[in-house]
N, C-alpha and C positions, 0 to 999 in steps of 0.2 A: 638829689640827696643834698641836704644842707650840711655843711662842714661842722656846724655846731654840735651835731649828734656824734661826730667822729672824734673830735678833739678832746684832749684832756682839759677838763674845766678848772681844775685846781692848780692854777699857775703859781709857782713859788718864785718870789722875787728876792733880790738881794741888792743892797746899796753898792754903788760903783766903787766906793772907797773901802769896802770890806777886803779882808785878806783872803788869799787863796785857801788858807787853812779853814777860815770861817765858811767859805763856799763849799769846800769838800765836806765839812761836818754837816752843813745844812742839807746837801744832797743826800748824805747818808741818813740823817734823821728823817727826812721827808720821803726817802726812797724814790728819788727822781734822778734823771740823767741830764737835766738841763735846768738852768735858772734864768729868769728874766732879770737883767741888770737895769737898775733904775737909779735916777739921781736922788739926792737928798732933799730936793725941792718939795714944796707942798702946793699942789699935789705932785707926786713924783712923776718923772717922765721916763719912758723906756728908752734906754740908750743902746741896748744890745742883748744878745743871748750868749751864755757860756754853757758848754757841755762838759761832761766828764771826759770826753775825748780831748777837748781843748786843754784841760788840766794835764792830762797824761802826755800829750804830744808837745804842746807849746812850752810846758814848764819842765816836767820830769824828763821828757825825751830830749830836750835841748840842754839839760843840765843847769837850768837857771836856779838861782836861789829864790825859793818861793816867798821868802820874807820881803824881797825887794819889789814884788809885783802886786798891784791892786787888781782886783777882779775886773774893774772897769777897763783896764788896759788890755785885758785878754778878750773882752767881749767882741763878738762879731757885730760890728756896727756899720751902718744901721742894720737892724734885724730885718730879715725878709718876712713879709706879712702878706696874708690874703684875706679878702673879705669873707665873712661867713656864708655869703650867697654864692661863692664860687663853686664850680662843679669839682668832682673828683679829678677829672682830667686837668682842669685849670690848676688845681693844687699840685698835681704831679708835674705839670709843665713849670710851675713856679719853683719847685724844688730843683728841677733840672737846670733852669736858667740861673738860679742862684747858687747852684752846686752845694746845696745844704740838705740836711736830713730832717730838719725841723723848721716849722713855720709858725709865726704868731697868727692867730685867727682874730680878726678885729671886726667890730660892728661898723655900721655906716658912718659913725662919728669918729672912728679911729681908736675907740676904746678896746683894750685887750679883753677878749672873752675866753681865750683858750690857747693851747699849744697843740699843734698837729705834727705828729712824727711820721716817718716813713713806715714804721710798724703799724700805726693807725690806718694808713692808706692800704697797706698789704692786707690787713684784716678785713677791711671793707671790700677790697677786690676779691679776696677769698670767698666772702659771703656771696658776692655777685656770681662768681663762677659756680659755687655750690648750687645756687638757685637755677642757673643755666643747665647744669647737669641734671637736676631733678626734672626740669621742663623737657629735656631731651628724652629722658627715660619714660616719662609719662606719655610722650608722643609715640614712642615705640609700643608701649603697652596698649594705647588707644588703637593704634593701627592693627595690632594683633587681634584685639577683641572685635573690631569693626569689619575687618576684611576676612572673607572666607579663604581658606587655603585652596588654591587651584590645583586640581589633580592633573598631572601630565603623565603621559605614558612613559614607562621606564625606558631609559636610553642606555645604550652601551657607553660606558665611560671610556674615553680615548686613553690609550696607553702610549706614552712617549718613551723613546729609547733613553737609556742612561747616558748622562753626559760624562765624558771622560775629562780628566784634568787638562788635556790638550784643548778641549773645546772651550774651557773656561779662560784660557790664556789669551 
């Protein structure tokens, strides 16, 4: 499974010199939980990722004055990235190794083509499990339809004495 089909293709970027207020407004306007932080160069270079969680924990949670901090200072840099050709397992391992919840997905030349979140991976795994459950159920139905029921003579069902609470201790 190609990660390109799993990742969010509409990556929202912000200049590293933007204020935290600008970043929060952009996240709100675009309905995203993460921004790709880029330089003001032409072409821009990716310098990191900033999440809504970063804003809450690193700024609000620590009582910092948001006006004193530029979004580039808050960015997780360098950002963790995986190639679009990576497997689901490799992406999960990259998240574990980087202790992150989001990864940039890049092409063979290193160009950003999307953002992959743990939610994206959970949805993909959920689909795989659903397919496995259907396969198991179909197997049971096939067995029922292909195998004749074997008649066996009725047997006496064994009866066991009741267990007392002393036997359970």
